[in-house]
ROGUVO-155849 format. One line per 8 residues: their letters; for each residue x, y, z of C-alpha. Coordinates in steps of 0.02 Angstrom, whole numbers. Example, Ala and Ser with C-alpha at 12.3 -4.5 7.8 and 13.67 -1.06 7.14 Angstrom:
BEGIN
as	615 -225 390 | 684 -53 357
//
This chain:
BEGIN
msafrnla	6034 7307 7599 | 5915 7415 7496 | 5960 7321 7336 | 5918 7155 7420 | 5757 7227 7489 | 5703 7293 7319 | 5744 7130 7231 | 5653 7027 7363
sllfvval	5500 7141 7349 | 5500 7128 7159 | 5509 6939 7165 | 5364 6939 7288 | 5258 7040 7166 | 5295 6912 7029 | 5279 6759 7141 | 5106 6807 7206
paallttn	5011 6788 7041 | 5112 6632 7000 | 5063 6557 7168 | 4879 6597 7145 | 4864 6531 6968 | 4968 6373 6987 | 4888 6327 7153 | 4715 6337 7076
irfmanep	4770 6235 6925 | 4849 6103 7036 | 4692 6093 7144 | 4580 6070 6992 | 4695 5939 6915 | 4682 5834 7074 | 4498 5861 7114 | 4390 5706 7080
rvyryaid	4234 5813 7056 | 4316 5895 6904 | 4334 5724 6821 | 4155 5676 6866 | 4099 5840 6790 | 4190 5798 6628 | 4108 5627 6622 | 3931 5674 6673
dfgavttt	3904 5842 6591 | 3980 5812 6419 | 3913 5641 6372 | 4072 5541 6396 | 3980 5378 6430 | 3889 5390 6263 | 4035 5448 6158 | 4163 5325 6229
gvarddli	4047 5175 6248 | 4123 5145 6420 | 4015 5126 6576 | 4015 5271 6698 | 4086 5170 6844 | 4228 5112 6732 | 4265 5291 6678 | 4261 5354 6858
ramgelra	4387 5219 6907 | 4494 5257 6755 | 4500 5442 6799 | 4561 5397 6973 | 4700 5296 6891 | 4739 5442 6777 | 4761 5559 6927 | 4872 5427 7008
yfksgdea	4974 5414 6848 | 5011 5601 6847 | 5081 5585 7024 | 5175 5422 6995 | 5342 5378 6922 | 5263 5273 6784 | 5318 5318 6609 | 5155 5277 6522
atirvnqq	4972 5272 6572 | 4913 5090 6562 | 4729 5112 6601 | 4611 4973 6545 | 4421 4972 6536 | 4282 4856 6480 | 4216 4905 6310 | 4103 4804 6197
greqplfn	4116 4656 6314 | 4306 4646 6322 | 4446 4729 6417 | 4555 4848 6318 | 4662 5005 6343 | 4563 5164 6369 | 4691 5267 6272 | 4773 5226 6106
pretehlk	4962 5248 6078 | 4944 5428 6016 | 4842 5477 6169 | 4966 5388 6282 | 5110 5488 6207 | 5014 5649 6233 | 4980 5603 6415 | 5168 5581 6439
dvkvrfnl	5192 5761 6379 | 5050 5822 6490 | 5130 5737 6640 | 5296 5824 6608 | 5207 5993 6600 | 5107 5954 6757 | 5267 5912 6851 | 5347 6075 6795
qnrvqefs	5192 6171 6842 | 5193 6090 7014 | 5375 6141 7042 | 5331 6320 6996 | 5184 6313 7116 | 5289 6246 7259 | 5428 6374 7231 | 5311 6523 7216
vlyvityi	5208 6476 7369 | 5366 6442 7470 | 5440 6609 7415 | 5284 6707 7464 | 5281 6624 7636 | 5469 6645 7660 | 5463 6828 7608 | 5326 6868 7733
aavvlwsr	5405 6767 7874 | 5590 6810 7849 | 5596 6980 7765 | 5442 7061 7842 | 5413 6980 8012 | 5587 6920 8064 | 5719 7037 7993 | 5596 7182 7966
evsvrrla	5686 7233 7809 | 5514 7274 7740 | 5371 7350 7841 | 5197 7274 7846 | 5132 7425 7751 | 5259 7397 7613 | 5208 7214 7610 | 5028 7270 7582
vgamfgss	5084 7384 7440 | 5178 7238 7361 | 5025 7128 7380 | 4922 7261 7291 | 5045 7262 7146 | 5048 7072 7139 | 4858 7061 7144 | 4842 7193 7009
ltiaaiga	4967 7098 6902 | 4862 6939 6924 | 4702 7026 6871 | 4790 7109 6724 | 4862 6943 6663 | 4693 6858 6675 | 4612 7005 6585 | 4742 6995 6446
agafglsg	4713 6808 6428 | 4526 6837 6425 | 4544 6970 6290 | 4651 6850 6188 | 4518 6717 6210 | 4384 6834 6140 | 4456 6800 5968 | 4386 6625 5989
fdsawtkf	4423 6492 6119 | 4465 6359 5990 | 4600 6464 5906 | 4670 6523 6074 | 4672 6343 6138 | 4762 6287 5981 | 4894 6424 5999 | 4918 6375 6181
helifsnd	4953 6194 6132 | 5070 6246 5993 | 5166 6351 6119 | 5190 6222 6256 | 5204 6061 6155 | 5341 6020 6030 | 5239 5888 5936 | 5062 5866 5872
fwllnprt	5006 5720 5981 | 4878 5839 6056 | 4783 5840 5890 | 4652 5706 5927 | 4502 5638 5834 | 4336 5669 5926 | 4258 5520 5836 | 4385 5391 5894
dhliqift	4499 5458 6032 | 4435 5437 6209 | 4542 5574 6284 | 4454 5712 6188 | 4287 5623 6206 | 4305 5636 6396 | 4390 5805 6405 | 4298 5900 6269
pefwqnmv	4341 6076 6209 | 4183 6137 6297 | 4246 6061 6460 | 4415 6147 6442 | 4332 6313 6402 | 4232 6302 6564 | 4385 6250 6664 | 4492 6392 6598
ffvgllsa	4352 6515 6637 | 4331 6444 6813 | 4517 6447 6855 | 4530 6625 6789 | 4377 6681 6885 | 4436 6597 7046 | 4611 6671 7032 | 4542 6845 6993
aeaalill	4424 6835 7142 | 4567 6785 7258 | 4675 6925 7189 | 4533 7050 7209 | 4511 6999 7391 | 4697 7021 7426 | 4692 7189 7335 | 4543 7247 7438
vsglyvga	4617 7195 7606 | 4788 7267 7564 | 4712 7427 7499 | 4610 7450 7657 | 4765 7424 7763 | 4869 7547 7661 | 4727 7673 7669 | 4711 7653 7857
tsrrapep	4898 7669 7890 | 4916 7819 7774 | 4818 7922 7899 | 4947 7884 8034 | 5124 7946 8050 | 5241 7860 7925 | 5320 7701 7992 | 5507 7716 8024
elapsfg	5619 7605 7919 | 5676 7465 8033 | 5843 7379 8020 | 5890 7212 8097 | 5967 7224 8270 | 6133 7140 8300 | 6158 7199 8477
//
């Protein structure tokens, strides 16, 4: 059973940072205030020529598209006195790619969160294959891994956000539909590079803060229990 216990603990350490990061990304991707922030703070009404109310409605339809089974985003707005698509064919193709990545990210989020909860409930609390103190140690490792990953990403970003953002897109997309024209393409006029830089910073900061809190609480627990007698290793009872 020790091999199972060690494997389960290792997966918990890996699943914890995945759960924190993907949960925060999923929350931000579905939060209406994020889209209002993109519209109001980066001049989207002026650059797109679309009224604010129309853009707010369109962003609600965009969020619905990401959660729907629709193949393409067919969002229309009033511009220059006539109704027309908000996004051109190139932008629409890119949104299809984004939707695929969002769906994959959501599956990772669901699996990692489910694993963390299952590990605590089944391995620690029910079968007692792992003690609460060992759970705290695992949480410390997982939190430290989260902070280290965010720190590494931040260090990479110090070379310049634009170049790091470009490399990120080249890594996750197999085409160049993400290369948009700021003078003509509404998608980049709404979601500007400055917006994405702030969002990446906020998600990283939020995830690091959550990891630091888990690290602090777990560390305090491990410190408190280290002054007691060592906990005996418990095995499941079958009798």
